[in-house]
C-alpha positions in Angstrom: 124.4 239.9 260.1 125.5 241.1 256.7 124.1 241.7 253.2 124.8 239.0 250.6 126.3 240.1 247.3 124.0 239.6 244.3 126.1 236.6 243.0 125.8 235.0 246.5 122.1 235.4 246.5 121.8 234.0 243.0 123.9 231.0 244.1 121.4 230.3 246.9 118.5 230.6 244.4 120.2 228.3 241.9 120.9 225.6 244.5 117.4 225.4 245.9 114.0 224.5 244.5 111.4 225.4 247.2 110.6 229.0 248.1 107.8 231.1 249.5 105.8 233.0 246.9 104.3 236.3 248.1 101.4 238.0 246.3 98.3 240.1 247.0 94.8 238.8 246.6 91.7 240.9 247.4 93.9 243.4 249.3 95.4 240.7 251.5 99.0 239.5 251.3 99.6 235.7 250.9 102.8 233.7 251.3 102.7 230.1 250.0 105.4 227.5 249.3 106.2 226.7 245.7 108.5 224.5 243.7 110.6 226.6 241.4 113.7 226.6 239.1 116.0 229.5 238.7 116.7 230.0 235.0 119.9 231.9 234.5 119.3 232.4 230.8 116.1 234.5 231.4 117.0 235.7 234.9 113.7 234.3 236.1 112.0 231.8 238.4 110.0 229.2 236.6 107.1 227.4 238.1 103.6 226.1 237.3 100.2 225.8 239.0 96.6 224.9 238.4 93.9 227.5 238.1 93.1 229.1 241.4 93.3 232.2 243.5 97.1 232.4 243.3 97.1 232.5 239.5 94.1 235.0 239.5 95.9 237.2 242.0 99.1 237.3 239.9 97.1 238.0 236.7 95.5 240.9 238.5 98.6 242.3 240.2 101.7 240.9 238.6 104.2 242.3 241.1 105.3 239.4 243.3 108.2 238.3 245.5 109.7 234.9 246.3 111.8 234.3 249.4 113.7 231.4 250.8 115.8 230.8 253.9 118.4 228.1 254.7 118.4 228.0 258.5 120.8 225.8 260.6 120.3 227.7 263.8 119.3 231.1 265.2 122.9 232.3 264.6 123.6 230.5 261.3 121.3 231.2 258.4 121.0 232.7 254.9 117.9 234.3 253.3 117.2 235.6 249.8 114.3 237.7 248.5 113.7 238.1 244.8 111.2 240.7 243.5 109.8 240.5 240.0 106.8 240.3 237.7 104.6 237.4 237.0 104.4 236.3 233.3 102.1 233.6 232.2 103.5 231.4 229.4 101.5 229.7 226.6 101.8 227.2 223.7 104.8 225.3 222.6 107.1 227.8 224.5 105.4 227.0 227.8 105.9 223.3 227.2 109.6 223.9 226.6 109.9 225.9 229.7 108.0 223.3 231.8 110.5 220.7 230.5 113.4 223.0 231.6 111.7 223.4 235.0 111.4 219.7 235.5 115.0 218.9 234.5 116.3 221.8 236.5 114.6 220.8 239.7 115.7 217.2 239.2 119.3 218.4 238.8 119.2 220.5 242.0 117.6 217.6 243.9 120.3 215.3 242.7 123.1 217.6 243.7 121.5 218.7 247.0 119.8 215.5 248.2 121.3 212.7 246.1 117.8 212.0 244.7 116.8 211.9 241.0 113.0 211.8 240.7 111.4 210.3 237.5 108.3 212.4 237.4 107.2 215.9 238.3 104.7 214.4 240.7 107.7 213.0 242.7 108.7 216.6 243.7 105.5 218.6 243.2 102.1 218.2 244.7 100.4 219.5 241.5 99.2 217.0 239.0 99.3 217.6 235.3 96.0 215.9 234.7 94.5 219.3 234.1 96.1 221.9 231.9 98.9 223.5 234.0 99.5 227.2 234.0 103.3 227.6 233.4 104.7 230.9 234.5 107.8 232.7 235.3 108.8 235.5 237.6 111.1 237.9 235.7 113.4 239.1 238.5 113.9 242.8 238.9 115.8 242.8 242.2 117.5 240.2 244.4 118.6 240.9 248.0 119.9 238.6 250.7 121.1 238.5 254.3 123.5 236.0 256.1 124.2 235.5 259.7 127.1 233.2 260.8 128.4 233.1 264.4 
């Protein structure tokens, strides 16, 4: 097993769109899957959600992590962990970022899976019928490990 260089960890983040968000709610740690897009321009992870305990938790304690792993076998895998701060976005800027998120996820899906969904609902379980909370995680640190035997 060896450490990934930062550029290798970023490459893995850029070429995936599902990760596990970690946050604390009422003194308990939670880990839940989310759909995300890595935005190189702002060095952040973009996502959205409806109101709920996840958003309330991140509003209360904005230090979060997101991890992902690509596992082929017990002896062949890569994992990445990004630490950062939750930032809720609003107004016209939030709409612009949501558009960037949708197009970015579609691009990754096309490259990785040869799929190009038409709508956000084709790759996210959240509906946009209620006002979505658009947010980003401004990355402060990225680490990763790889094992190949």
